[in-house]
N, C-alpha and C positions, 0 to 999 in steps of 0.2 A: 488622670482626673484632676490632679493638682493644678495643671497649667490653665484650666478654665477659670480658676480663681485669680490668677496672676495678671497683673497689668504688664503685658509683654512689651508695650511701647516705651515704658520708662523703667529700665533696670536701675537698681540701687548703685551699681558700679559695673563698668564694662571695660574691656581692654585685653591686650595680648599678655599672656603668661606662658612660660615654658613649663611643660609637663613631662615628668619622667615616666617612661613606659613601664608597664607592669612586669613583663617578662624580659624585655630586651634591655631595659635600663637606658635606652637612648632618649635624649631630650627632644621633644617636638614643640614647635610654636603653635599655640592654640588660641582662639579668640574666646574669651570667657565673658559671660553675663551673669550677674548676681541679681536674683529676685528674692523676695521674702521667703526664706526657708529653702531656697533652691539655687544651686550654682550649675549653670549649663555651659557646655563648651562645644566649639565648632572647629572644623579644619581651617576655616577662613572667615574674614570679616564679611565677605559678600554672602556667604551662606547664612550667617547670623542676620544680616540686613534683610535678606529675602524672607526669612522666618518672621522677623519683626513686622515687616510690611503686611504679611498674611496673618499675623497674630497667631502663630503656631510655633511648636517646638519640633516640627518634623525633621528639619535638616540637621539637628544636633548630632554630635557623636554620642554624648552621654549626658546624664544629669546627676548631680551629687546632692543628696538631701543634707542641708547644713543647719537644720533646726537646732540640733543639740550637738554640734561638732565642737571639737577643741582644736586649737591651733598651737603648733610648737615650732621652734627653730631647731633644726637638726645640728648636732655638734659631733664632728666637724661638718659644716655645711657642704653638700656636694657642689653647690654653686654659691657665690657670695650672697645672693638675695633669695636663697631657698627657704621655703617654709613647708610645713606638713599640715594637711587638713585631715584630722582623724574623725571619721563618722562612726556612728554606732550601728551601722548596717552590717558590722562584722560577723554577727551571729548567723546571718542568712547565708545560704549556700551560694558560692560563686560571687559573693559581694565583697569587693576589695574595700577594706576599711580605711586604708591610708593613701592619700593622694599627695605625692611630692611635687610641689610647684615652685617656680622661681620667677620673681619679678625682674624687670629690666634694670631697676635702680632702687636705692633705699627708700626714696620718697614714695614710689609706687608700692614697694613692699609694705611700708607702714600703713598706707591707705587701705590696701587689700586686707591686711591683718585686722585693722580697726573695723572695717565693714563686716568681715566674717565673724569677728568676735561679738559684734553687736547682734548678729543673727543667732548665735548660740544661746543668748539670753532669752530668746523667744520660745514660747510654747505654742502648741497647736491652736490655742484660743485666739491667736492673732488672725486666724483665718475667718473668723466670724465677721468682724467689721469689713474685711476686704470683700466678702461676698456682697455685703450691702452696697459698698462703693461700686462694685461691678454692676449690680442691678440698677443703681441710680444712673449710671452712665449709659446703659443700653436703652 
């Protein structure tokens, strides 16, 4: 339901990040797109591009609600540019609450952390003006 309110054509930030697997602990390269309150990831850029053109999120692997997430740097880091997104979905069944990600370099790392931290300051009230923008555009 949330995706209908989002402007999928212009993510706040997008790019490749490495993601640590939940059970296998292997690192996989994934294409991430950040929208207000939502971080979505894909197996490839082309899958993301296809979704963006169709204005849908159908091709994604998963989405992470980042409205009230916290970001931390693990010590010692499993990778030099690793960071962890802690969501508060942890109370729900089968919802993994920590996502271990890694940027390709420090510049990228800082930018992702800044964008995600800005999201966590948001509350659900930000959805109201977005709906109006969406309505005006259609």
